[in-house]
C-alpha positions in Angstrom: -14.2 13.4 6.3 -13.0 12.9 9.8 -9.8 10.9 10.6 -11.5 7.6 11.0 -13.5 8.0 7.7 -10.2 8.7 5.9 -8.7 5.7 7.5 -11.6 3.5 6.4 -11.5 4.9 2.9 -7.8 4.0 2.6 -8.3 0.6 4.1 -11.2 -0.1 1.7 -9.0 0.8 -1.2 -6.2 -1.4 0.1 -8.5 -4.3 0.4 -9.9 -3.6 -3.1 -6.4 -4.0 -4.6 -5.7 -7.1 -2.3 -8.8 -8.8 -3.7 -7.6 -8.1 -7.3 -4.2 -9.6 -6.5 -5.0 -12.5 -4.2 -8.7 -13.3 -5.0 -8.8 -12.8 -8.7 -11.1 -15.9 -9.0 -13.9 -14.2 -7.0 -16.7 -13.0 -9.3 -18.3 -10.6 -6.9 -15.3 -8.7 -5.5 -17.3 -5.5 -4.9 -19.8 -7.5 -2.9 -17.1 -9.0 -0.7 -15.6 -5.5 -0.3 -18.9 -4.0 0.8 -19.7 -7.0 3.1 -16.4 -6.7 4.9 -17.3 -3.2 6.2 -20.9 -3.9 7.1 -20.2 -3.8 10.8 -18.7 -0.4 10.3 -21.8 1.0 8.6 -24.4 -0.6 10.9 -24.7 -0.9 14.6 -24.9 -4.7 14.9 -24.0 -4.9 18.6 -20.2 -5.2 18.3 -17.6 -2.6 17.4 -16.1 -2.8 13.9 -12.4 -2.8 15.0 -13.2 -5.0 18.0 -14.7 -7.6 15.6 -11.4 -7.9 13.7 -9.0 -8.5 16.5 -9.1 -12.4 16.5 -11.1 -15.4 15.5 -13.2 -15.4 18.7 -14.2 -11.8 18.1 -15.1 -12.5 14.5 -17.3 -15.4 15.5 -19.0 -13.1 18.1 -19.6 -10.6 15.4 -21.1 -13.3 13.2 -23.5 -14.2 15.9 -24.5 -10.6 16.4 -25.0 -10.3 12.6 -27.3 -13.3 12.7 -29.3 -11.7 15.5 -29.4 -8.4 13.6 -30.6 -10.0 10.4 -33.4 -11.8 12.4 -34.6 -8.9 14.5 -33.8 -5.8 12.5 -33.4 -6.7 8.8 -35.8 -9.7 9.0 -34.1 -11.6 6.2 -35.1 -15.1 5.1 -31.7 -16.8 5.7 -30.1 -14.9 8.6 -27.6 -17.6 9.5 -26.4 -18.2 5.9 -26.1 -14.4 5.4 -24.1 -14.0 8.6 -21.5 -16.6 7.4 -21.3 -14.9 4.0 -20.4 -11.6 5.7 -17.9 -13.5 7.9 -16.0 -14.8 4.9 -15.6 -11.2 3.7 -14.5 -10.0 7.1 -11.9 -12.8 7.2 -10.4 -11.5 3.9 -10.2 -8.0 5.4 -8.5 -9.3 8.5 -6.1 -11.3 6.3 -5.2 -8.2 4.4 -4.7 -6.2 7.6 -2.6 -9.0 9.2 -0.3 -9.3 6.1 0.0 -5.6 5.5 0.2 -4.2 9.0 0.8 -7.1 11.4 -2.7 -7.1 12.8 -5.5 -4.7 13.7 -3.9 -3.8 17.0 -0.7 -2.6 15.3 -2.7 -0.9 12.6 -4.6 1.2 15.0 -1.6 2.0 17.1 0.3 3.2 13.9 -2.7 5.4 13.0 -2.8 6.8 16.6 -6.4 5.6 17.0 -7.2 4.3 20.5 -5.9 0.6 20.5 -8.1 -2.3 21.3 -8.0 -3.8 24.8 -5.6 -6.7 24.8 -6.4 -8.1 28.2 -7.0 -11.8 27.9 -6.9 -11.6 24.1 -5.8 -14.6 22.2 -2.4 -14.3 20.4 -3.3 -13.2 16.9 0.0 -14.1 15.1 3.4 -12.5 14.6 3.7 -9.0 13.4 5.7 -9.3 10.2 7.8 -6.3 11.1 8.7 -7.6 14.5 9.6 -11.3 13.9 12.7 -12.7 15.6 14.4 -12.8 12.2 13.9 -9.0 11.8 15.2 -8.0 15.2 18.7 -8.0 13.7 18.1 -5.5 11.0 21.3 -3.4 10.8 21.1 0.3 11.5 21.3 2.4 8.3 24.8 3.6 7.7 27.2 4.4 4.9 28.6 0.9 5.2 25.1 -0.6 4.7 24.4 1.7 1.8 27.6 0.7 0.1 26.8 -3.0 0.7 23.2 -2.8 -0.7 24.1 -0.5 -3.6 26.8 -3.0 -4.6 24.2 -5.8 -4.5 21.9 -3.7 -6.7 24.6 -3.2 -9.3 25.2 -6.9 -9.5 21.5 -7.8 -10.0 21.7 -8.3 -13.8 17.9 -8.6 -14.3 17.1 -5.4 -12.4 19.9 -3.3 -13.9 19.0 -4.4 -17.4 15.3 -3.7 -16.7 16.1 -0.3 -15.4 18.4 0.4 -18.4 15.6 -0.5 -20.8 13.1 1.7 -18.9 15.6 4.6 -18.8 16.0 4.3 -22.6 12.2 4.2 -23.1 11.5 7.2 -20.8 14.5 9.4 -21.5 15.3 8.8 -25.1 12.6 7.0 -27.0 9.4 8.6 -25.6 10.4 11.4 -23.3 7.1 13.4 -23.6 3.6 12.5 -22.5 1.5 14.1 -25.2 1.0 11.1 -27.6 -1.3 8.3 -26.5 0.8 5.7 -28.3 4.0 6.7 -26.5 2.3 6.9 -23.1 0.5 3.5 -23.6 3.9 1.8 -24.3 5.4 3.3 -21.2 2.5 2.4 -19.0 2.4 -1.2 -20.3 6.2 -1.6 -19.9 6.1 -0.4 -16.3 3.1 -2.5 -15.5 4.8 -5.6 -16.9 8.2 -5.0 -15.3 6.9 -4.1 -11.8 3.6 -6.1 -11.8 1.7 -3.0 -10.7 -1.7 -4.5 -11.4 -2.8 -1.9 -13.9 -5.9 -3.7 -15.3 -6.6 -1.2 -18.1 -3.4 0.4 -19.4 -5.3 2.4 -22.0 -7.5 4.1 -19.3 -4.4 5.0 -17.3 -2.6 6.3 -20.4 -5.5 8.5 -21.3 -5.6 9.8 -17.8 -1.9 10.7 -18.0 -2.5 12.5 -21.4 -5.3 14.6 -19.9 -3.2 15.7 -17.0 -0.5 17.4 -19.2 2.3 16.2 -16.9 5.5 17.2 -18.7 5.9 20.6 -17.2 5.0 19.4 -13.7 7.6 16.6 -13.9 10.3 19.0 -15.1 9.4 21.5 -12.3 9.4 18.7 -9.7 5.8 19.3 -8.7 5.4 16.4 -6.3 1.6 17.0 -6.0 1.5 15.4 -9.5 1.9 11.9 -8.0 -1.4 11.8 -6.1 -3.2 13.4 -9.0 -1.8 10.8 -11.4 -2.6 8.0 -9.0 -6.4 8.5 -8.9 -7.9 7.1 -12.1 -11.6 7.1 -13.0 -12.3 3.7 -14.6 -14.9 3.0 -17.3 -17.2 1.3 -14.8 -17.4 4.4 -12.6 -15.0 3.3 -9.9 -11.9 5.3 -8.9 -8.7 3.4 -8.6 -5.7 4.6 -6.6 -2.6 3.4 -8.5 -0.3 5.2 -6.0 2.7 3.0 -6.3 2.5 3.0 -10.1 2.2 6.8 -10.1 5.5 7.1 -8.1 7.2 4.8 -10.5 6.0 6.6 -13.6 7.1 10.0 -12.3 10.4 8.6 -11.0 11.3 7.1 -14.4 11.0 10.6 -15.9 12.8 12.3 -13.0 14.4 9.8 -10.6 16.2 12.3 -8.4 13.1 14.3 -7.7 10.5 11.5 -7.4 11.5 8.6 -5.1 9.5 5.4 -5.5 6.9 4.1 -3.0 6.2 0.4 -2.7 5.3 -2.1 0.0 9.0 -3.0 0.8 9.9 0.7 1.3 6.8 1.1 3.4 7.7 -1.7 5.7 11.3 -0.6 6.2 10.3 3.0 7.0 7.7 1.8 9.5 10.2 -0.6 11.1 12.8 2.2 11.7 10.1 4.6 12.8 9.1 2.2 15.5 12.6 1.1 16.4 14.7 4.3 16.2 12.0 7.0 16.2 13.7 8.8 13.3 10.3 10.4 12.4 6.8 10.5 13.8 4.3 9.8 11.0 1.0 7.9 10.6 1.2 4.9 8.3 -1.5 6.5 6.0 0.8 9.5 5.5 3.1 7.3 3.4 0.3 7.5 0.8 0.5 11.3 0.8 3.4 11.8 -1.6 4.5 15.2 -0.2 4.8 13.7 3.2 6.4 10.5 1.9 9.2 12.5 0.3 9.7 14.5 3.5 9.9 11.3 5.5 12.7 10.0 3.2 14.6 13.2 3.6 14.3 13.0 7.3 15.4 9.3 7.1 18.5 10.4 5.1 19.4 13.2 7.5 18.8 11.1 10.7 21.2 8.4 9.6 23.7 10.9 8.2 23.3 9.7 4.6 23.1 13.1 2.9 25.8 12.3 0.4 23.3 9.8 -1.2 20.5 10.7 -3.6 16.9 9.8 -2.8 17.3 7.3 -5.7 20.1 5.6 -3.8 18.1 5.6 -0.6 15.2 4.1 -2.7 17.3 1.2 -3.9 18.7 0.5 -0.4 15.2 0.5 1.2 13.7 -1.7 -1.5 16.5 -4.3 -1.2 16.5 -4.3 2.6 12.7 -4.7 2.7 12.7 -7.5 0.1 15.3 -9.3 2.2 14.0 -8.7 5.7 10.3 -8.2 5.3 9.3 -10.4 2.3 5.6 -10.5 1.4 3.7 -13.5 2.7 1.4 -15.3 0.3 
């Protein structure tokens, strides 16, 4: 695959998970997912990325789709079909806007040639650049102490972590028995709302990977292996955030946790302070993700703190400054 194909593949997986979380009522999620990328797969007369930049561009794409269905596909209901595809494209744009602050920012982060912005309509605030977020304090020992103190006083989270520590370290430390693994998967899924729709399938996948030695040896390639799960319907799910959490609860110092809040904070400081140069998609490559955290810790002179401490700080900061918009 070339760079853009990898980008589309990751974007498609992100939208798949977004549909599961935000549009659970939709019966034909796979159809919506396919329709959203129709303009990427077919030359309908307008570029795929260009069609997502604002409402006017999306309507232009709908009109081109209608013409395409009339002249090329010769379908019976071209206008109706074009609006159906438009609805799916709007969901994709909604996902990109919420996750990345708009298609323009998304493309810039991925180092793909940005869209022309001349005379474009304003497409909304970038959630990582709102006025509220301009005052995010620079990471420092003082900030670490402040947020770690907040963490220690969050009774619900500390008790939750204590329960998981007991489960993973003392009660079921190994990953060779399906019953033990299923309990751990279900507990993590419940506590963290990681949207594991088939805990048994994931547990069976973990058993088949024989992960105990790899966790002990701090083999960070395990995370991406654990994340890709072949489901019973033939699809492949990428439970990346869950995989980082599962490994981290077995070996917290070696396996930092990835989630959307950590993602947003790292991208914010990358753009503001240039502590590291990375593409947004590289945060989903666990080896690179861990290297980015190590660079972050060194850049802000926080080497005395473990990656687990950095993890807590980034999560709390992200939850406060960059809350998810629903």
